[in-house]
N, CA, C and O atoms as a GROMACS GRO file, in nm:
protein
  392
    1MET      N    1  -0.332   1.008   6.250
    1MET     CA    2  -0.272   0.894   6.178
    1MET      C    3  -0.136   0.976   6.092
    1MET      O    4  -0.147   1.080   6.028
    2ASN      N    5  -0.036   0.914   6.108
    2ASN     CA    6   0.090   0.983   6.038
    2ASN      C    7   0.082   0.996   5.886
    2ASN      O    8  -0.005   0.936   5.823
    3LYS      N    9   0.164   1.068   5.831
    3LYS     CA   10   0.134   1.096   5.683
    3LYS      C   11   0.194   0.958   5.612
    3LYS      O   12   0.152   0.936   5.499
    4THR      N   13   0.275   0.877   5.661
    4THR     CA   14   0.330   0.757   5.608
    4THR      C   15   0.221   0.666   5.602
    4THR      O   16   0.193   0.615   5.493
    5ILE      N   17   0.145   0.636   5.718
    5ILE     CA   18   0.035   0.554   5.692
    5ILE      C   19  -0.095   0.582   5.614
    5ILE      O   20  -0.166   0.492   5.567
    6ARG      N   21  -0.123   0.727   5.604
    6ARG     CA   22  -0.216   0.762   5.512
    6ARG      C   23  -0.196   0.739   5.372
    6ARG      O   24  -0.283   0.719   5.287
    7VAL      N   25  -0.072   0.745   5.356
    7VAL     CA   26  -0.001   0.742   5.222
    7VAL      C   27  -0.020   0.561   5.182
    7VAL      O   28  -0.061   0.516   5.074
    8ALA      N   29   0.012   0.501   5.274
    8ALA     CA   30   0.015   0.357   5.234
    8ALA      C   31  -0.128   0.300   5.232
    8ALA      O   32  -0.153   0.201   5.162
    9ALA      N   33  -0.235   0.370   5.317
    9ALA     CA   34  -0.365   0.307   5.330
    9ALA      C   35  -0.410   0.362   5.194
    9ALA      O   36  -0.476   0.281   5.130
   10ALA      N   37  -0.389   0.485   5.131
   10ALA     CA   38  -0.459   0.511   5.022
   10ALA      C   39  -0.416   0.456   4.889
   10ALA      O   40  -0.494   0.438   4.796
   11THR      N   41  -0.273   0.427   4.884
   11THR     CA   42  -0.214   0.325   4.784
   11THR      C   43  -0.284   0.165   4.776
   11THR      O   44  -0.302   0.102   4.672
   12MET      N   45  -0.314   0.122   4.902
   12MET     CA   46  -0.373  -0.024   4.903
   12MET      C   47  -0.504   0.001   4.864
   12MET      O   48  -0.559  -0.078   4.788
   13LEU      N   49  -0.572   0.118   4.912
   13LEU     CA   50  -0.735   0.130   4.840
   13LEU      C   51  -0.714   0.150   4.688
   13LEU      O   52  -0.796   0.094   4.615
   14ALA      N   53  -0.636   0.207   4.642
   14ALA     CA   54  -0.622   0.234   4.487
   14ALA      C   55  -0.600   0.115   4.426
   14ALA      O   56  -0.660   0.089   4.321
   15LEU      N   57  -0.518   0.032   4.477
   15LEU     CA   58  -0.473  -0.101   4.426
   15LEU      C   59  -0.607  -0.201   4.422
   15LEU      O   60  -0.630  -0.278   4.329
   16ALA      N   61  -0.677  -0.187   4.520
   16ALA     CA   62  -0.765  -0.298   4.559
   16ALA      C   63  -0.891  -0.230   4.447
   16ALA      O   64  -0.968  -0.305   4.388
   17LEU      N   65  -0.895  -0.107   4.434
   17LEU     CA   66  -1.028  -0.066   4.331
   17LEU      C   67  -0.980  -0.107   4.210
   17LEU      O   68  -1.049  -0.170   4.131
   18GLY      N   69  -0.863  -0.074   4.190
   18GLY     CA   70  -0.832  -0.134   4.031
   18GLY      C   71  -0.847  -0.270   4.009
   18GLY      O   72  -0.880  -0.308   3.896
   19SER      N   73  -0.825  -0.361   4.111
   19SER     CA   74  -0.829  -0.492   4.071
   19SER      C   75  -0.974  -0.528   4.081
   19SER      O   76  -1.010  -0.630   4.021
   20ALA      N   77  -1.069  -0.452   4.154
   20ALA     CA   78  -1.197  -0.474   4.122
   20ALA      C   79  -1.252  -0.445   3.984
   20ALA      O   80  -1.328  -0.525   3.928
   21PHE      N   81  -1.210  -0.316   3.922
   21PHE     CA   82  -1.265  -0.291   3.791
   21PHE      C   83  -1.182  -0.361   3.686
   21PHE      O   84  -1.210  -0.340   3.568
   22ALA      N   85  -1.100  -0.428   3.712
   22ALA     CA   86  -0.994  -0.502   3.583
   22ALA      C   87  -1.083  -0.635   3.590
   22ALA      O   88  -1.073  -0.707   3.491
   23GLN      N   89  -1.164  -0.678   3.687
   23GLN     CA   90  -1.218  -0.812   3.704
   23GLN      C   91  -1.372  -0.790   3.580
   23GLN      O   92  -1.414  -0.870   3.496
   24ALA      N   93  -1.412  -0.682   3.607
   24ALA     CA   94  -1.531  -0.670   3.502
   24ALA      C   95  -1.489  -0.673   3.353
   24ALA      O   96  -1.526  -0.578   3.284
   25ALA      N   97  -1.418  -0.768   3.297
   25ALA     CA   98  -1.364  -0.778   3.168
   25ALA      C   99  -1.519  -0.858   3.085
   25ALA      O  100  -1.592  -0.938   3.142
   26PRO      N  101  -1.532  -0.821   2.976
   26PRO     CA  102  -1.661  -0.852   2.893
   26PRO      C  103  -1.631  -1.020   2.831
   26PRO      O  104  -1.534  -1.085   2.793
   27ILE      N  105  -1.775  -1.042   2.847
   27ILE     CA  106  -1.753  -1.214   2.820
   27ILE      C  107  -1.830  -1.205   2.673
   27ILE      O  108  -1.916  -1.120   2.652
   28SER      N  109  -1.793  -1.299   2.580
   28SER     CA  110  -1.844  -1.299   2.471
   28SER      C  111  -1.964  -1.402   2.469
   28SER      O  112  -1.955  -1.488   2.557
   29GLY      N  113  -2.076  -1.409   2.389
   29GLY     CA  114  -2.184  -1.493   2.407
   29GLY      C  115  -2.264  -1.479   2.316
   29GLY      O  116  -2.247  -1.400   2.224
   30GLU      N  117  -2.379  -1.566   2.330
   30GLU     CA  118  -2.486  -1.584   2.218
   30GLU      C  119  -2.618  -1.595   2.302
   30GLU      O  120  -2.630  -1.691   2.378
   31VAL      N  121  -2.738  -1.481   2.290
   31VAL     CA  122  -2.850  -1.470   2.320
   31VAL      C  123  -2.941  -1.626   2.307
   31VAL      O  124  -2.994  -1.649   2.199
   32LYS      N  125  -2.950  -1.695   2.383
   32LYS     CA  126  -3.066  -1.830   2.379
   32LYS      C  127  -3.194  -1.806   2.404
   32LYS      O  128  -3.283  -1.834   2.323
   33LYS      N  129  -3.221  -1.740   2.542
   33LYS     CA  130  -3.353  -1.692   2.542
   33LYS      C  131  -3.340  -1.584   2.619
   33LYS      O  132  -3.231  -1.555   2.670
   34ILE      N  133  -3.467  -1.501   2.639
   34ILE     CA  134  -3.527  -1.397   2.710
   34ILE      C  135  -3.644  -1.407   2.758
   34ILE      O  136  -3.744  -1.422   2.687
   35ASP      N  137  -3.648  -1.398   2.907
   35ASP     CA  138  -3.742  -1.390   2.975
   35ASP      C  139  -3.802  -1.270   3.046
   35ASP      O  140  -3.816  -1.271   3.168
   36GLU      N  141  -3.839  -1.162   2.965
   36GLU     CA  142  -3.848  -1.018   3.031
   36GLU      C  143  -3.934  -1.026   3.157
   36GLU      O  144  -3.908  -0.946   3.247
   37SER      N  145  -4.026  -1.108   3.172
   37SER     CA  146  -4.116  -1.065   3.277
   37SER      C  147  -4.045  -1.133   3.429
   37SER      O  148  -4.097  -1.109   3.537
   38ALA      N  149  -3.954  -1.198   3.419
   38ALA     CA  150  -3.877  -1.258   3.523
   38ALA      C  151  -3.766  -1.184   3.535
   38ALA      O  152  -3.718  -1.171   3.648
   39GLY      N  153  -3.701  -1.121   3.421
   39GLY     CA  154  -3.592  -1.041   3.447
   39GLY      C  155  -3.472  -1.099   3.406
   39GLY      O  156  -3.360  -1.054   3.433
   40LYS      N  157  -3.496  -1.196   3.345
   40LYS     CA  158  -3.361  -1.337   3.299
   40LYS      C  159  -3.317  -1.337   3.148
   40LYS      O  160  -3.403  -1.312   3.064
   41ILE      N  161  -3.211  -1.360   3.116
   41ILE     CA  162  -3.165  -1.405   3.020
   41ILE      C  163  -3.079  -1.511   3.025
   41ILE      O  164  -3.003  -1.528   3.121
   42THR      N  165  -3.087  -1.607   2.902
   42THR     CA  166  -3.016  -1.751   2.899
   42THR      C  167  -2.918  -1.680   2.801
   42THR      O  168  -2.956  -1.604   2.713
   43LEU      N  169  -2.754  -1.722   2.830
   43LEU     CA  170  -2.652  -1.671   2.773
   43LEU      C  171  -2.575  -1.814   2.738
   43LEU      O  172  -2.555  -1.882   2.838
   44LYS      N  173  -2.529  -1.870   2.616
   44LYS     CA  174  -2.451  -1.936   2.598
   44LYS      C  175  -2.280  -1.871   2.585
   44LYS      O  176  -2.265  -1.783   2.500
   45HIS      N  177  -2.204  -1.896   2.635
   45HIS     CA  178  -2.073  -1.825   2.658
   45HIS      C  179  -1.943  -1.886   2.679
   45HIS      O  180  -1.944  -1.992   2.743
   46GLY      N  181  -1.839  -1.845   2.641
   46GLY     CA  182  -1.699  -1.897   2.641
   46GLY      C  183  -1.670  -1.888   2.787
   46GLY      O  184  -1.756  -1.847   2.865
   47PRO      N  185  -1.554  -1.924   2.825
   47PRO     CA  186  -1.510  -1.902   2.951
   47PRO      C  187  -1.527  -1.766   3.009
   47PRO      O  188  -1.523  -1.671   2.932
   48ALA      N  189  -1.544  -1.746   3.138
   48ALA     CA  190  -1.578  -1.607   3.190
   48ALA      C  191  -1.519  -1.613   3.316
   48ALA      O  192  -1.573  -1.644   3.422
   49LYS      N  193  -1.358  -1.569   3.284
   49LYS     CA  194  -1.249  -1.608   3.403
   49LYS      C  195  -1.281  -1.492   3.514
   49LYS      O  196  -1.233  -1.501   3.627
   50SER      N  197  -1.356  -1.397   3.479
   50SER     CA  198  -1.392  -1.300   3.600
   50SER      C  199  -1.491  -1.329   3.686
   50SER      O  200  -1.507  -1.266   3.791
   51LEU      N  201  -1.582  -1.447   3.640
   51LEU     CA  202  -1.680  -1.518   3.733
   51LEU      C  203  -1.609  -1.621   3.782
   51LEU      O  204  -1.653  -1.671   3.886
   52GLY      N  205  -1.503  -1.671   3.732
   52GLY     CA  206  -1.435  -1.791   3.779
   52GLY      C  207  -1.486  -1.926   3.710
   52GLY      O  208  -1.486  -2.039   3.758
   53MET      N  209  -1.527  -1.883   3.585
   53MET     CA  210  -1.576  -2.012   3.488
   53MET      C  211  -1.477  -2.032   3.406
   53MET      O  212  -1.433  -1.945   3.331
   54ASP      N  213  -1.429  -2.160   3.416
   54ASP     CA  214  -1.280  -2.158   3.294
   54ASP      C  215  -1.336  -2.234   3.164
   54ASP      O  216  -1.279  -2.246   3.056
   55GLU      N  217  -1.468  -2.282   3.205
   55GLU     CA  218  -1.531  -2.359   3.071
   55GLU      C  219  -1.662  -2.287   2.993
   55GLU      O  220  -1.740  -2.211   3.049
   56PRO      N  221  -1.671  -2.323   2.867
   56PRO     CA  222  -1.777  -2.252   2.810
   56PRO      C  223  -1.914  -2.337   2.870
   56PRO      O  224  -1.915  -2.456   2.902
   57MET      N  225  -2.012  -2.254   2.874
   57MET     CA  226  -2.148  -2.304   2.933
   57MET      C  227  -2.262  -2.242   2.884
   57MET      O  228  -2.250  -2.132   2.830
   58THR      N  229  -2.361  -2.290   2.892
   58THR     CA  230  -2.508  -2.190   2.867
   58THR      C  231  -2.560  -2.164   3.035
   58THR      O  232  -2.545  -2.253   3.118
   59MET      N  233  -2.607  -2.058   3.063
   59MET     CA  234  -2.650  -2.011   3.184
   59MET      C  235  -2.776  -1.925   3.178
   59MET      O  236  -2.806  -1.861   3.078
   60VAL      N  237  -2.851  -1.927   3.291
   60VAL     CA  238  -2.959  -1.829   3.306
   60VAL      C  239  -2.890  -1.713   3.399
   60VAL      O  240  -2.832  -1.735   3.505
   61TYR      N  241  -2.908  -1.586   3.339
   61TYR     CA  242  -2.865  -1.463   3.457
   61TYR      C  243  -2.965  -1.387   3.496
   61TYR      O  244  -3.051  -1.360   3.412
   62ARG      N  245  -2.973  -1.350   3.595
   62ARG     CA  246  -3.066  -1.225   3.608
   62ARG      C  247  -3.017  -1.120   3.561
   62ARG      O  248  -2.895  -1.127   3.548
   63VAL      N  249  -3.076  -0.995   3.522
   63VAL     CA  250  -3.044  -0.859   3.482
   63VAL      C  251  -3.045  -0.770   3.566
   63VAL      O  252  -3.142  -0.772   3.642
   64LYS      N  253  -2.954  -0.676   3.582
   64LYS     CA  254  -2.960  -0.584   3.685
   64LYS      C  255  -3.077  -0.468   3.651
   64LYS      O  256  -3.126  -0.403   3.742
   65ASP      N  257  -3.113  -0.451   3.529
   65ASP     CA  258  -3.189  -0.365   3.494
   65ASP      C  259  -3.258  -0.425   3.369
   65ASP      O  260  -3.193  -0.454   3.269
   66VAL      N  261  -3.424  -0.447   3.378
   66VAL     CA  262  -3.497  -0.502   3.246
   66VAL      C  263  -3.467  -0.447   3.144
   66VAL      O  264  -3.455  -0.513   3.041
   67GLY      N  265  -3.447  -0.315   3.148
   67GLY     CA  266  -3.434  -0.243   3.015
   67GLY      C  267  -3.304  -0.331   2.918
   67GLY      O  268  -3.310  -0.354   2.797
   68LEU      N  269  -3.236  -0.355   2.975
   68LEU     CA  270  -3.102  -0.438   2.912
   68LEU      C  271  -3.145  -0.531   2.821
   68LEU      O  272  -3.081  -0.567   2.723
   69LEU      N  273  -3.281  -0.578   2.861
   69LEU     CA  274  -3.327  -0.691   2.767
   69LEU      C  275  -3.382  -0.662   2.644
   69LEU      O  276  -3.409  -0.750   2.561
   70LYS      N  277  -3.402  -0.530   2.625
   70LYS     CA  278  -3.481  -0.479   2.492
   70LYS      C  279  -3.369  -0.434   2.409
   70LYS      O  280  -3.402  -0.389   2.299
   71GLN      N  281  -3.223  -0.437   2.440
   71GLN     CA  282  -3.134  -0.406   2.347
   71GLN      C  283  -3.079  -0.534   2.290
   71GLN      O  284  -2.985  -0.529   2.211
   72VAL      N  285  -3.136  -0.654   2.330
   72VAL     CA  286  -3.060  -0.762   2.215
   72VAL      C  287  -3.198  -0.856   2.189
   72VAL      O  288  -3.294  -0.849   2.265
   73LYS      N  289  -3.194  -0.936   2.083
   73LYS     CA  290  -3.302  -1.062   2.089
   73LYS      C  291  -3.212  -1.194   2.089
   73LYS      O  292  -3.089  -1.192   2.100
   74VAL      N  293  -3.292  -1.316   2.074
   74VAL     CA  294  -3.265  -1.426   2.064
   74VAL      C  295  -3.171  -1.427   1.955
   74VAL      O  296  -3.196  -1.348   1.865
   75GLY      N  297  -3.067  -1.499   1.943
   75GLY     CA  298  -2.972  -1.539   1.858
   75GLY      C  299  -2.842  -1.437   1.799
   75GLY      O  300  -2.762  -1.467   1.710
   76ASP      N  301  -2.848  -1.292   1.889
   76ASP     CA  302  -2.778  -1.192   1.886
   76ASP      C  303  -2.648  -1.263   1.956
   76ASP      O  304  -2.659  -1.331   2.058
   77LYS      N  305  -2.520  -1.239   1.885
   77LYS     CA  306  -2.366  -1.253   1.960
   77LYS      C  307  -2.379  -1.104   2.031
   77LYS      O  308  -2.425  -1.000   1.986
   78VAL      N  309  -2.315  -1.136   2.172
   78VAL     CA  310  -2.323  -1.034   2.280
   78VAL      C  311  -2.178  -1.040   2.304
   78VAL      O  312  -2.097  -1.120   2.257
   79GLN      N  313  -2.150  -0.901   2.417
   79GLN     CA  314  -2.069  -0.891   2.486
   79GLN      C  315  -2.134  -0.840   2.619
   79GLN      O  316  -2.221  -0.752   2.619
   80PHE      N  317  -2.086  -0.903   2.736
   80PHE     CA  318  -2.175  -0.862   2.866
   80PHE      C  319  -2.075  -0.876   2.969
   80PHE      O  320  -1.974  -0.945   2.956
   81GLU      N  321  -2.105  -0.810   3.070
   81GLU     CA  322  -2.045  -0.841   3.184
   81GLU      C  323  -2.125  -0.851   3.315
   81GLU      O  324  -2.211  -0.765   3.336
   82ALA      N  325  -2.109  -0.936   3.394
   82ALA     CA  326  -2.188  -1.007   3.489
   82ALA      C  327  -2.097  -1.006   3.632
   82ALA      O  328  -1.975  -1.016   3.642
   83GLU      N  329  -2.184  -0.991   3.725
   83GLU     CA  330  -2.116  -1.013   3.881
   83GLU      C  331  -2.200  -1.124   3.940
   83GLU      O  332  -2.312  -1.158   3.900
   84GLY      N  333  -2.106  -1.197   4.078
   84GLY     CA  334  -2.175  -1.270   4.114
   84GLY      C  335  -2.232  -1.225   4.280
   84GLY      O  336  -2.199  -1.122   4.339
   85GLY      N  337  -2.288  -1.292   4.314
   85GLY     CA  338  -2.376  -1.273   4.450
   85GLY      C  339  -2.416  -1.367   4.509
   85GLY      O  340  -2.366  -1.474   4.476
   86ASP      N  341  -2.520  -1.369   4.619
   86ASP     CA  342  -2.551  -1.455   4.691
   86ASP      C  343  -2.668  -1.514   4.617
   86ASP      O  344  -2.691  -1.631   4.647
   87ALA      N  345  -2.742  -1.462   4.531
   87ALA     CA  346  -2.850  -1.462   4.470
   87ALA      C  347  -2.819  -1.538   4.328
   87ALA      O  348  -2.914  -1.577   4.260
   88GLY      N  349  -2.684  -1.558   4.284
   88GLY     CA  350  -2.656  -1.589   4.154
   88GLY      C  351  -2.552  -1.520   4.089
   88GLY      O  352  -2.453  -1.471   4.143
   89TYR      N  353  -2.586  -1.521   3.946
   89TYR     CA  354  -2.528  -1.409   3.871
   89TYR      C  355  -2.592  -1.313   3.828
   89TYR      O  356  -2.714  -1.328   3.835
   90THR      N  357  -2.548  -1.196   3.775
   90THR     CA  358  -2.647  -1.088   3.738
   90THR      C  359  -2.572  -1.013   3.638
   90THR      O  360  -2.460  -0.965   3.657
   91VAL      N  361  -2.653  -1.004   3.510
   91VAL     CA  362  -2.591  -0.923   3.422
   91VAL      C  363  -2.599  -0.752   3.434
   91VAL      O  364  -2.700  -0.682   3.445
   92THR      N  365  -2.468  -0.712   3.428
   92THR     CA  366  -2.462  -0.549   3.476
   92THR      C  367  -2.470  -0.498   3.336
   92THR      O  368  -2.566  -0.422   3.321
   93LYS      N  369  -2.389  -0.519   3.216
   93LYS     CA  370  -2.402  -0.485   3.094
   93LYS      C  371  -2.417  -0.566   2.976
   93LYS      O  372  -2.372  -0.681   2.978
   94ILE      N  373  -2.477  -0.520   2.871
   94ILE     CA  374  -2.487  -0.576   2.726
   94ILE      C  375  -2.484  -0.525   2.649
   94ILE      O  376  -2.532  -0.412   2.654
   95GLN      N  377  -2.431  -0.572   2.534
   95GLN     CA  378  -2.477  -0.511   2.395
   95GLN      C  379  -2.433  -0.584   2.290
   95GLN      O  380  -2.360  -0.678   2.320
   96LYS      N  381  -2.458  -0.569   2.168
   96LYS     CA  382  -2.450  -0.652   2.015
   96LYS      C  383  -2.301  -0.650   2.044
   96LYS      O  384  -2.235  -0.559   2.096
   97ALA      N  385  -2.256  -0.788   1.994
   97ALA     CA  386  -2.117  -0.786   1.947
   97ALA      C  387  -2.111  -0.703   1.826
   97ALA      O  388  -2.212  -0.675   1.761
   98ARG      N  389  -1.964  -0.651   1.788
   98ARG     CA  390  -1.902  -0.577   1.660
   98ARG      C  391  -1.856  -0.690   1.558
   98ARG      O  392  -1.805  -0.658   1.450
   0.00000   0.00000   0.00000
């Protein structure tokens, strides 16, 4: 592969990775229910543009790590990140809002 093609490919990859990371914007919400044994949390939240949700809603999410559930309790205002997949949406990060 010549140098110009390699540089163009590296630039396109960097732009694609940058877009993927930019989509992981925190979402504001409130913890409504925690089901530690099932590894799920119910969150009431505003629009979640990073997940393609334009309207506020209450949803049940899986959690990537059950340990995340120990960081919050019902009623807490939180900031979280989630990703979509074939099995639904999964919370990847969560913390109490400041």
